[in-house]
C-alpha positions in Angstrom: -4.3 -69.4 -15.6 -6.6 -67.2 -17.6 -6.2 -63.6 -17.9 -7.8 -61.1 -15.7 -11.0 -59.1 -16.9 -10.3 -55.6 -18.0 -10.8 -53.4 -14.9 -10.0 -56.0 -12.5 -11.6 -56.4 -9.1 -11.7 -53.8 -6.4 -8.0 -53.0 -4.6 -7.1 -55.3 -1.6 -8.9 -54.1 1.9 -11.4 -51.5 0.5 -15.0 -52.5 -0.9 -15.6 -51.1 -4.3 -17.8 -47.9 -4.2 -19.6 -48.9 -7.0 -19.9 -52.5 -6.9 -22.8 -54.0 -8.5 -23.1 -56.8 -5.9 -23.1 -54.3 -2.9 -26.9 -53.6 -1.8 -27.8 -50.3 -2.1 -28.4 -49.8 1.7 -24.8 -50.7 2.4 -23.1 -48.1 0.0 -21.2 -45.3 1.7 -23.0 -42.2 1.0 -22.3 -38.9 1.9 -23.6 -37.8 5.5 -22.3 -34.1 5.5 -25.7 -32.5 4.8 -27.7 -34.4 7.7 -30.6 -36.7 7.3 -32.3 -38.5 4.4 -35.1 -36.2 4.3 -32.9 -33.5 2.6 -31.0 -36.2 0.1 -31.8 -36.8 -3.6 -33.5 -39.9 -5.2 -30.6 -42.3 -4.5 -30.4 -40.4 -0.8 -27.5 -38.4 -1.8 -27.9 -34.5 -1.6 -27.6 -33.0 -5.2 -28.4 -36.2 -7.1 -31.4 -35.7 -9.3 -33.0 -38.5 -11.7 -32.3 -38.2 -15.4 -36.1 -36.9 -15.8 -35.4 -33.7 -14.0 -32.0 -33.2 -14.9 -33.4 -33.3 -19.0 -36.1 -30.9 -17.7 -33.8 -28.2 -16.6 -31.5 -28.5 -19.7 -34.4 -28.1 -22.0 -35.2 -24.8 -19.7 -31.4 -23.7 -20.4 -31.9 -24.1 -24.2 -35.5 -22.3 -24.5 -33.7 -19.2 -22.6 -31.2 -19.4 -25.1 -33.3 -19.7 -28.2 -35.6 -16.7 -26.5 -39.5 -16.2 -27.1 -41.6 -14.3 -29.5 -43.7 -12.4 -27.0 -43.0 -11.2 -23.6 -46.2 -13.0 -22.2 -44.8 -16.3 -23.4 -42.0 -15.6 -21.7 -43.5 -14.6 -18.4 -45.8 -17.6 -18.4 -42.7 -20.0 -19.0 -40.8 -18.4 -16.4 -43.8 -18.4 -13.6 -43.9 -22.2 -14.3 -40.4 -22.9 -14.2 -40.0 -21.0 -10.8 -43.0 -22.5 -9.2 -41.4 -25.9 -9.9 -37.8 -24.4 -8.6 -39.0 -23.1 -5.5 -40.5 -26.4 -4.3 -36.9 -28.2 -4.3 -34.5 -25.2 -4.4 -32.4 -26.9 -1.6 -31.9 -30.0 -4.0 -31.6 -28.2 -7.2 -28.9 -25.7 -6.0 -26.5 -28.7 -4.7 -26.4 -30.2 -8.3 -23.5 -29.4 -10.3 -25.5 -29.3 -13.4 -28.6 -27.5 -12.5 -26.7 -24.8 -10.0 -25.3 -23.3 -13.2 -28.4 -23.3 -14.9 -30.1 -21.5 -11.8 -27.5 -18.9 -11.8 -28.5 -17.9 -15.3 -32.3 -18.1 -14.3 -32.3 -16.0 -11.4 -31.3 -13.0 -13.4 -35.0 -13.6 -15.0 -36.4 -13.9 -11.5 -38.9 -11.3 -10.6 -39.0 -9.6 -6.8 -41.7 -12.1 -5.6 -39.8 -15.1 -7.4 -36.8 -14.2 -5.4 -38.7 -13.8 -1.9 -40.1 -17.4 -2.3 -36.8 -18.7 -3.4 -35.0 -17.2 0.3 -37.8 -18.1 2.1 -37.7 -21.7 1.1 -33.7 -21.7 1.8 -34.1 -20.2 4.9 -36.4 -23.0 6.1 -33.8 -25.4 4.6 -30.7 -24.1 6.9 -29.3 -21.3 5.0 -26.2 -21.1 6.7 -25.5 -24.9 5.9 -26.0 -24.3 2.1 -23.8 -21.6 2.3 -20.9 -24.7 2.9 -22.0 -26.8 -0.3 -19.8 -26.9 -3.1 -22.3 -25.9 -5.7 -25.1 -24.2 -3.8 -22.8 -21.4 -2.6 -22.5 -20.2 -6.0 -26.1 -19.9 -6.5 -26.2 -18.3 -2.9 -23.8 -16.1 -3.8 -25.7 -14.8 -7.1 -28.7 -14.5 -5.6 -27.1 -12.1 -2.8 -25.5 -9.9 -5.6 -29.1 -9.9 -7.3 -31.0 -8.2 -4.4 -29.5 -4.7 -4.7 -30.8 -4.5 -8.5 -34.7 -5.4 -7.2 -34.4 -3.0 -4.3 -33.4 0.0 -6.7 -36.0 -1.3 -9.3 -33.4 -1.8 -12.2 -34.1 -5.6 -12.6 -35.1 -7.0 -15.7 -38.6 -8.0 -14.6 -39.7 -4.5 -13.8 -37.7 -2.1 -16.0 -40.0 -2.5 -19.1 -42.9 -2.3 -17.6 -45.5 0.4 -17.2 -46.8 0.1 -13.5 -50.1 1.5 -12.1 -50.8 3.1 -8.8 -51.8 -0.5 -7.4 -49.0 -2.1 -8.7 -46.8 0.7 -7.2 -47.8 -0.3 -3.6 -47.7 -4.2 -4.1 -44.1 -3.7 -5.6 -43.2 -1.5 -2.6 -44.6 -4.0 -0.3 -42.5 -6.8 -1.7 -39.4 -4.7 -1.7 -40.1 -4.2 2.1 -40.4 -7.9 2.6 -37.5 -8.5 0.5 -35.4 -6.3 2.8 -36.4 -7.6 5.8 -35.8 -11.5 4.4 -32.6 -10.5 3.5 -31.8 -8.9 7.1 -33.1 -12.1 8.9 -30.8 -14.0 6.4 -27.7 -11.9 7.5 -28.5 -12.0 11.3 -28.7 -15.8 11.2 -25.2 -15.6 9.5 -24.0 -13.3 12.1 -25.0 -16.1 14.9 -22.9 -18.6 12.9 -20.1 -16.5 11.6 -17.3 -18.5 13.1 -17.5 -21.4 10.7 -18.4 -19.5 8.0 -15.4 -17.2 8.0 -13.3 -20.3 7.4 -14.9 -22.1 4.9 -13.9 -21.9 1.1 -17.6 -21.7 -0.4 -19.3 -19.8 2.2 -16.4 -17.0 2.4 -17.4 -16.2 -1.1 -21.1 -15.9 0.1 -19.8 -13.5 2.9 -18.0 -11.2 0.3 -20.9 -10.6 -1.8 -23.2 -10.1 1.7 -20.2 -7.1 2.3 -21.2 -5.9 -1.4 -24.9 -6.0 -0.7 -24.6 -4.3 2.5 -22.6 -1.6 2.1 -23.3 -0.5 -1.5 -19.8 -1.1 -2.9 -19.1 -3.1 -6.1 -16.0 -4.9 -5.7 -13.7 -6.2 -7.9 -14.7 -9.4 -9.5 -11.4 -11.3 -8.3 -12.2 -10.5 -4.8 -15.6 -11.6 -4.9 -15.8 -14.7 -7.2 -13.3 -17.8 -7.1 -11.0 -18.2 -10.0 -12.9 -21.5 -11.4 -16.3 -19.3 -11.3 -14.5 -16.4 -13.1 -13.2 -18.9 -15.8 -16.4 -20.2 -16.1 -18.2 -16.7 -16.7 -15.6 -15.6 -19.2 -16.4 -18.7 -21.5 -17.6 -17.0 -24.6 -18.1 -17.4 -28.3 -15.6 -16.9 -30.3 -15.5 -13.6 -31.7 -16.7 -12.2 -28.6 -15.0 -11.0 -25.5 -16.5 -10.2 -21.8 -14.3 -8.7 -19.2 -15.4 -8.8 -15.5 -15.6 -5.4 -14.0 -12.6 -4.1 -12.0 -13.9 -1.0 -10.6 -14.9 -0.2 -7.1 -18.0 2.1 -7.3 -20.3 2.9 -4.3 -24.2 2.9 -4.4 -25.8 4.4 -1.2 -27.4 1.4 0.6 -30.5 1.6 3.5 -29.3 2.7 6.8 -30.5 -0.8 7.9 -28.0 -2.4 6.0 -25.3 -0.3 6.9 -26.4 -1.1 10.6 -26.3 -4.9 9.8 -22.9 -4.3 8.4 -21.4 -2.9 11.6 -23.2 -5.8 13.6 -21.3 -8.4 11.2 -18.0 -6.8 11.3 -18.1 -6.8 15.2 -19.3 -10.6 15.3 -15.9 -11.0 13.3 -14.0 -9.3 15.4 -15.1 -11.3 18.0 -14.2 -14.5 16.6 -12.0 -16.6 18.8 -8.3 -16.7 17.4 -8.9 -13.8 15.4 -4.9 -13.5 15.0 -5.4 -17.0 12.7 -7.8 -15.2 10.5 -5.0 -13.1 9.2 -2.7 -15.9 7.7 -5.8 -18.4 7.0 -5.7 -19.0 3.1 -9.7 -18.4 3.3 -10.0 -15.6 5.9 -7.4 -13.6 4.6 -9.2 -12.4 1.5 -12.3 -12.3 3.5 -10.9 -9.8 5.5 -9.3 -7.9 2.6 -12.8 -7.9 1.1 -13.9 -6.3 4.3 -11.0 -3.6 4.7 -12.1 -2.4 1.0 -16.0 -1.9 2.1 -15.3 -0.1 5.1 -13.0 2.1 3.7 -15.7 3.2 1.2 -18.3 3.4 4.0 -17.3 3.7 7.6 -13.7 4.7 7.9 -13.7 4.8 11.7 -14.7 1.1 11.9 -12.2 0.4 9.2 -9.5 1.9 11.3 -10.7 -0.3 14.1 -10.4 -3.6 12.4 -6.9 -2.3 11.0 -5.7 -1.8 14.5 -6.9 -5.1 15.5 -5.1 -6.7 12.4 -2.1 -5.1 13.4 -2.0 -6.0 17.1 -2.2 -10.0 15.5 0.5 -12.3 16.2 1.7 -11.9 12.4 2.7 -8.5 13.2 3.8 -8.6 16.6 6.3 -11.8 15.9 9.6 -11.3 13.9 11.3 -13.4 11.5 14.1 -15.7 12.9 16.2 -15.4 9.9 19.5 -13.5 10.2 18.9 -11.7 7.1 15.3 -10.5 7.9 15.9 -9.9 11.8 13.3 -7.6 13.0 10.7 -7.8 9.8 7.3 -9.0 11.1 5.9 -12.4 10.0 3.1 -10.8 7.9 5.3 -9.2 5.3 7.2 -12.5 4.3 4.0 -14.6 4.8 2.2 -16.3 1.8 -1.4 -15.1 2.7 -0.8 -12.4 5.1 1.4 -10.3 2.8 -1.8 -9.5 0.8 -3.3 -8.0 4.2 -0.4 -5.7 4.6 -1.1 -4.5 0.7 -4.7 -3.7 1.8 -3.9 -2.0 4.9 -1.4 0.1 3.0 -4.4 1.3 0.9 -7.3 1.8 3.2 -5.6 3.2 6.4 -5.6 6.7 7.7 -2.5 8.8 7.6 -1.8 8.3 11.1 -2.0 4.3 11.0 0.0 4.4 7.7 2.7 6.4 9.3 2.8 3.9 12.3 3.0 1.1 10.2 5.8 2.9 8.1 7.9 3.7 10.9 7.5 -0.1 12.7 7.6 -2.6 9.9 9.6 -0.7 6.7 11.9 1.9 7.9 15.6 0.6 8.0 14.5 -2.7 6.7 13.7 -1.7 3.0 16.8 -3.5 1.4 16.3 -6.9 2.7 12.5 -6.5 2.1 13.2 -5.5 -1.2 15.3 -8.5 -2.2 12.6 -11.0 -0.6 10.7 -13.0 -3.0 7.3 -12.3 -1.1 8.2 -9.1 1.0 9.1 -7.4 -2.2 5.2 -7.2 -3.0 4.5 -5.3 0.2 7.5 -2.8 -0.4 6.1 -2.1 -3.9 2.5 -1.4 -2.6 4.5 0.8 -0.2 6.3 2.7 -2.9 2.9 3.3 -4.6 0.9 4.8 -1.7 3.7 6.6 -0.2 1.6 9.7 1.5 4.2 12.7 2.2 7.6 13.8 0.5 9.5 13.2 3.6 8.3 9.4 3.7 9.9 9.3 0.0 12.9 11.3 1.1 13.7 8.6 3.8 12.8 5.7 1.3 15.2 7.4 -1.5 18.0 7.6 1.3 17.9 4.0 2.2 17.4 2.7 -1.5 19.3 4.6 -3.8 22.7 3.4 -2.7 21.8 -0.2 -3.5 19.9 0.0 -6.8 22.8 -1.8 -8.7 22.0 -4.7 -6.2 18.2 -4.3 -7.1 19.1 -4.6 -10.7 21.4 -7.8 -10.5 18.5 -9.5 -8.2 16.1 -9.0 -10.7 14.0 -6.4 -8.6 13.3 -3.9 -11.4 9.7 -3.3 -10.3 11.1 -1.8 -7.1 12.8 0.9 -9.0 9.7 1.2 -11.4 7.6 2.1 -8.3 10.0 4.2 -7.1 10.3 6.4 -10.1 6.6 6.8 -10.0 6.4 8.1 -6.7 9.3 10.8 -7.5 7.1 11.6 -10.5 3.6 11.9 -8.3 5.5 13.7 -5.5 7.8 15.8 -7.9 11.1 15.3 -5.5 14.1 13.4 -5.8 14.2 13.0 -9.1 17.8 14.1 -10.3 19.0 12.2 -7.5 17.2 9.1 -8.4 18.5 10.1 -12.3 21.9 10.0 -11.3 22.2 6.8 -9.3 20.3 5.1 -11.8 22.8 6.2 -14.7 25.8 5.3 -12.4 24.1 1.9 -11.8 23.9 1.2 -15.1 27.6 2.3 -15.5 26.8 4.8 -18.1 29.7 7.2 -18.6 29.3 10.8 -19.0 30.5 11.4 -22.4 28.2 8.5 -23.5 24.8 9.6 -21.9 22.7 9.3 -25.3 23.1 5.7 -24.8 20.9 5.8 -21.5 17.5 5.0 -23.4 18.9 2.0 -25.0 20.5 0.7 -21.8 17.4 1.5 -19.8 14.8 -0.2 -22.2 17.1 -3.1 -22.8 17.9 -3.5 -18.9 21.1 -4.2 -19.5 24.3 -2.8 -18.1 26.3 -0.7 -20.5 29.1 -3.1 -20.8 26.5 -5.7 -21.8 25.2 -3.5 -24.5 28.4 -2.3 -26.0 30.2 -5.6 -25.7 31.4 -7.2 -29.1 33.2 -10.3 -29.0 36.4 -11.0 -30.8 34.7 -14.0 -33.0 31.8 -12.1 -34.3 31.5 -11.3 -37.9 31.7 -7.6 -39.2 28.0 -7.3 -39.4 27.7 -8.6 -35.8 30.0 -6.0 -34.9 28.3 -3.2 -36.5 24.6 -4.1 -34.8 26.3 -4.6 -31.4 25.8 -1.2 -30.0 22.3 -0.7 -31.7 18.7 -1.4 -30.0 17.4 -4.9 -30.9 15.2 -6.0 -27.6 13.2 -4.0 -25.4 11.7 -5.6 -21.9 8.7 -4.8 -20.3 10.6 -3.5 -16.9 12.8 -1.5 -19.2 9.7 0.3 -21.1 8.0 1.0 -17.8 11.2 2.5 -16.4 11.9 4.7 -19.5 8.5 5.8 -19.5 8.5 7.1 -16.1 11.9 9.1 -16.7 10.3 10.7 -19.6 7.7 12.5 -17.2 10.0 13.7 -14.9 10.0 17.4 -14.4 13.5 17.5 -16.5 13.4 14.5 -19.2 16.6 16.0 -20.9 19.0 12.9 -20.6 16.3 10.4 -21.4 14.8 12.8 -24.5 18.1 13.8 -26.0 18.9 9.8 -26.1 15.5 9.0 -27.8 16.1 11.9 -30.4 19.7 10.7 -30.7 18.4 7.3 -31.9 19.3 5.9 -35.4 16.1 5.2 -37.8 16.7 1.4 -37.3 16.4 2.1 -33.6 13.3 4.1 -33.6 11.9 1.2 -35.9 12.7 -1.2 -33.1 11.2 0.8 -30.5 8.2 1.9 -32.2 7.2 -1.5 -33.8 7.9 -3.4 -30.3 5.0 -4.3 -28.0 6.8 -2.7 -25.2 8.6 -0.2 -26.8 5.9 1.4 -28.8 4.3 2.6 -25.0 7.7 4.5 -25.0 7.0 6.4 -28.1 3.6 7.2 -26.9 4.9 8.5 -23.8 7.6 11.0 -25.5 4.9 12.2 -27.5 2.2 12.7 -24.9 4.3 13.8 -22.1 3.6 17.4 -20.7 7.1 17.9 -19.7 8.4 17.5 -23.1 8.8 20.7 -25.3 6.7 21.1 -28.7 10.2 21.5 -30.6 11.7 18.5 -29.3 8.4 16.4 -30.4 8.7 18.1 -34.0 12.5 17.2 -34.5 11.6 13.8 -33.8 8.9 13.6 -36.0 10.9 15.1 -39.0 13.4 12.5 -38.0 10.9 9.4 -38.4 9.6 10.6 -41.8 10.7 7.8 -43.6 9.3 5.3 -41.2 5.5 6.1 -41.4 4.9 3.8 -44.2 6.6 0.7 -42.3 4.9 1.8 -38.9 1.5 1.9 -40.5 1.7 -1.4 -41.8 2.8 -3.1 -38.1 0.6 -3.8 -35.5 2.2 -1.7 -33.0 3.9 1.0 -34.9 0.2 1.7 -36.3 -0.6 2.6 -32.7 2.5 5.1 -32.6 1.3 6.6 -36.0 -2.1 7.5 -34.4 -0.8 9.1 -31.5 1.5 11.0 -34.0 -1.1 12.1 -36.0 -3.1 13.7 -32.9 0.1 15.7 -32.3 1.8 16.8 -35.3 1.1 19.9 -37.0 -0.9 20.6 -40.2 2.1 20.8 -42.5 3.6 18.0 -41.1 0.4 15.8 -41.4 0.5 17.1 -45.2 4.0 15.6 -45.5 3.2 12.6 -43.9 0.1 11.9 -46.2 2.3 12.6 -48.8 4.5 9.5 -48.1 1.6 7.4 -47.6 0.2 8.3 -51.2 3.5 7.1 -52.9 2.7 3.6 -51.3 -0.9 3.3 -51.5 -1.0 -0.1 -52.8 0.9 -1.3 -49.8 -1.3 0.4 -47.4 -4.6 -0.6 -48.8 -3.5 -4.3 -48.8 -2.4 -4.6 -45.3 -4.8 -5.4 -42.5 -3.2 -2.3 -40.6 -2.7 -0.3 -43.2 -6.0 0.1 -44.4 -7.5 1.6 -41.0 -4.5 4.1 -41.2 -5.5 5.0 -44.7 -9.1 5.6 -43.3 -8.3 7.5 -40.3 -6.1 9.8 -42.0 -8.4 10.5 -44.7 -5.6 10.0 -47.5 -8.2 9.7 -50.2 -9.9 13.2 -49.6 -6.2 14.4 -49.2 -5.4 13.0 -52.8 -8.4 14.8 -54.3 -8.9 18.0 -52.3 -5.7 19.0 -50.5 -7.0 22.6 -49.8 -10.1 21.3 -48.4 -8.1 18.3 -46.4 -5.9 21.3 -44.9 -8.7 23.3 -43.6 -10.4 20.4 -42.1 -7.6 19.2 -40.3 -6.9 22.9 -39.4 -10.1 23.3 -37.8 -9.7 20.0 -36.0 -6.4 21.0 -34.4 -8.3 24.6 -33.6 -11.0 22.7 -31.9 -8.6 20.4 -30.0 -6.5 23.4 -28.5 -9.7 25.1 -27.7 -11.1 22.1 -25.6 -7.6 21.7 -24.2 -7.8 25.3 -22.9 -11.3 25.1 -21.8 -10.7 21.9 -19.8 -7.3 22.8 -18.3 -8.4 26.5 -17.2 -9.1 26.5 -13.5 -12.4 28.2 -12.0 -11.8 32.1 -12.7 -11.0 34.4 -9.7 -13.8 36.6 -8.4 -13.6 40.0 -10.0 -13.1 42.9 -7.7 -14.5 46.6 -8.6 -11.3 47.5 -10.2 -11.2 44.7 -12.7 -14.8 45.9 -13.8 -13.9 49.2 -14.2 -10.7 48.8 -16.1 -11.8 45.7 -18.3 -11.1 46.1 -22.0 -13.8 44.8 -24.5 -12.4 41.9 -26.6 -13.3 42.0 -30.3 -15.4 39.8 -31.4 -13.3 39.4 -34.6 -10.8 37.6 -32.4 -12.9 34.9 -31.2 -14.3 34.5 -34.4 -12.5 31.3 -36.1 -13.2 29.4 -32.7 -17.0 30.4 -32.8 -17.1 29.4 -36.2 -16.1 25.9 -35.5 -18.5 25.8 -32.6 -21.4 26.9 -34.8 -21.7 30.2 -33.2 -21.7 33.5 -35.8 -20.9 36.8 -34.6 -22.2 39.8 -37.0 -20.7 43.3 -37.3 -24.0 44.4 -35.9 -23.7 42.5 -32.9 -20.0 43.7 -32.3 -21.2 47.5 -32.5 -23.7 46.7 -29.8 -21.1 44.9 -27.7 -18.5 47.6 -28.0 -21.3 50.2 -27.1 -22.6 48.2 -24.5 -19.0 47.6 -22.8 -18.0 51.3 -23.3 -20.6 52.7 -20.7 -19.4 50.8 -17.9 -15.5 51.9 -18.3 -16.7 55.6 -17.5 -16.5 56.3 -13.8 -19.4 57.5 -11.6 -18.6 61.0 -11.8 -19.5 62.1 -15.4 -19.7 65.6 -16.3 -22.5 67.0 -17.8 -20.6 68.0 -21.0 -19.7 64.3 -21.8 -22.9 63.2 -21.5 -24.2 65.7 -24.2 -21.3 64.5 -26.5 -22.6 60.9 -26.1 -25.9 61.8 -26.8 -24.9 63.7 -29.9 -22.9 60.8 -31.2 -25.9 58.4 -30.9 -28.1 60.7 -32.8 -25.6 61.0 -35.5 -25.3 57.3 -35.5 -29.0 56.9 -36.0 -29.2 59.7 -38.7 -26.2 58.1 -40.3 -28.6 54.6 -40.5 -31.8 56.2 -41.5 -29.7 58.1 -44.7 -28.5 54.5 -45.6 -31.9 53.0 -45.4 -33.1 55.4 -47.9 -30.3 55.1 -50.4 -31.0 51.3 -50.2 -34.6 51.8 -51.1 -33.5 54.0 -54.1 -31.1 51.7 -55.6 -32.0 48.1 -57.2 -32.8 46.2 -53.6 -33.7 42.6 -55.5 -30.1 42.0 -57.0 -28.2 43.2 -53.7 -30.4 41.2 -51.4 -30.0 38.3 -53.7 -26.3 38.5 -54.0 -26.1 38.7 -50.2 -28.4 35.7 -49.9 -26.3 33.8 -52.0 -23.2 34.7 -50.4 -24.5 33.9 -47.0 -25.9 30.9 -48.0 -22.6 29.5 -49.7 -20.8 30.6 -46.6 -23.3 28.6 -44.4 -23.0 25.5 -46.5 -19.3 25.5 -46.4 -19.4 25.9 -42.5 -21.6 23.3 -42.2 -19.6 21.1 -44.6 -16.5 21.8 -42.4 -18.2 20.9 -39.3 -19.6 17.8 -40.4 -16.1 16.6 -41.5 -14.5 17.8 -38.5 -16.8 16.3 -36.0 -20.0 13.9 -36.2 -22.6 14.1 -33.5 -21.1 16.4 -30.6 -19.5 15.1 -27.6 -20.2 15.8 -24.0 -17.0 17.7 -24.0 -17.8 20.0 -27.2 -21.6 20.5 -25.7 -19.8 22.0 -22.4 -17.6 23.9 -24.6 -20.4 25.6 -26.4 -22.5 26.1 -23.4 -19.0 28.0 -22.1 -18.8 29.9 -25.0 -22.4 31.1 -25.0 -22.1 32.3 -21.6 -19.2 34.2 -22.3 -21.1 35.7 -25.1 -23.9 36.8 -22.8 -21.5 38.6 -20.1 -20.2 40.5 -22.7 -23.5 41.7 -24.1 -24.8 42.3 -20.6 -25.5 46.1 -20.0 -24.0 47.6 -16.9 -25.7 50.8 -15.3 -24.1 54.2 -16.1 -23.6 55.1 -12.3 -22.1 52.4 -9.9 -24.8 50.7 -7.9 -22.8 51.6 -4.5 -22.8 55.4 -5.2 -26.2 55.8 -6.4 -27.1 57.9 -3.3 -24.2 59.8 -3.7 -25.1 63.4 -5.2 -22.8 65.1 -7.7 
């Protein structure tokens, strides 16, 4: 018997799809998208001939190569879009060409976009939304409409537009707006199947974004596959999808259309099934996020209808979760719960909290799905009363949460205590008790929490271990992510003495382990930047780490900690750190991280000119503190009349260093003017005539003294003195200029604000007040 050929025949009972002997008319082509008029050359939609594919591949390559002149690019794009407009409904359904079209649409002008939408509207826009590849093209096109309406598209931004072109452009924008609204009306009429379809749901999310003017997170609009393809870049370059939610004011007609579309979705049959649907649930999340930014009243209406669905009215049948609604434990509906906790108003939030969370927090926190909804609840608690209710219910079960690996619940609970500034002492006491930390050994709490082990596990020593292992048994060796986050929140408490004392009591080896760890380095940064930790504690820790700075500068994460140390440390401590770094110059210069520390700390300058280096560092520190004071201070209260009368003048010498840093110089003559001006309003309106005469005499004496000094100057040698004054002024100006250049290069926006604020203060001090109070001018003495 002859051996069968490789590949064999078709399986039994099933004809082979690509059998060569089967006639073309009998092949089972897909008939999903309608008649043969919409299909490609081989009678299937999306199938293109090789010549068309090669043409669009060459178009893609030409766009990557670029053009020498702008006119050449315009001619090329016009030719390509005239070809695209004719068969856009076929090209969008092809896997290869659809990706090329997404890139090409970013170069389209407004007229090109209008022609493409018109052609798609003629070929049943809503049916193309359900196509696997055309859905992505339509989504990109819908997202580009706000750019054209706002005039920020690439085709119109770089041109100088004449008056006639402005009128035509306005007409094009109006037609584009009307055409998009017509497409939205078509989607409103057939919204029921679009909501449940995988590909059309992404198009609807893009429509929500365009109608509301809210820029959503990319993960809410795009699928994972599309995001993965967008983030594919060449090596050495990274692009991150935007994750912010920003608002741009849309036209009023767009908001009205958004309301119509929302009401159509609410009127869909079996709306309760949409809450737990794998496709419709993310769509409702996007809709709630958009309405929360634009129309809170309509958002509340949608929230109430969602809460009236079966997923919220029915409860679990399990004994452990009796009374818990199905939405909290459902794989898809739980995401709706997280969105509701974020976008609802206070009354609806309180209702949701009391109906579905109160007295059920412990079983919810231990459930593998419901725990995420509980974490969102803790992250969005609105009032202190809600936090106290949660603490009363969860604090007795902290040890159970740690045993079941639910550390994120404790982290969110600690964060809520930091935000509301309540229950911190009680939480810390219960936490130390859950870790079994004795009162006499509280200094080990940071190591125990960071490693997320019990006190017995951290200090346990097996009898078979060697002496070296017994010595290192009570030393911190590993830092976990959850332990690091929990310890960071403890350091932000109003009284972080227990955690701070424990960090300060660590040995140099443990501090090195903590600073050189990816999670532990965040703990060190929080310790150095926490506003509740005193300056004295920071200095003690920085002095204790003096022998570790060389090791930290040569580590990936330790170098980040050293950057924070450099911002916080005073000038004297910086000089001591620089001395340590100079001793290991070769090691730092040869290390990939150490060389950046060497440059950032300006160690070369320190080695050559220590005095100038210290002056620059001191100026930087003064500048930083000045900006912190300016940014931290609140708006000044309105001054009363008494404050104006009893106000004491501030000498200009007191602000001279700060003004010198900002480039403002105060002369002695100006100080005298300020003093003389500020002395006048301090006098009350009832001024005796004798006092006025004495004032006039004093002024005349001053004028005489000034004239005498001028005469003496003219009699002496003026050239030498003048030359000397010019030289000293020039040298002082050059030194000040050098210090400013070394301290900061180009001024930032914060520096400009500080300069303006200081100049306004100077003007207020120089302003001359009237001798008689304006309200008492009519009163005759």
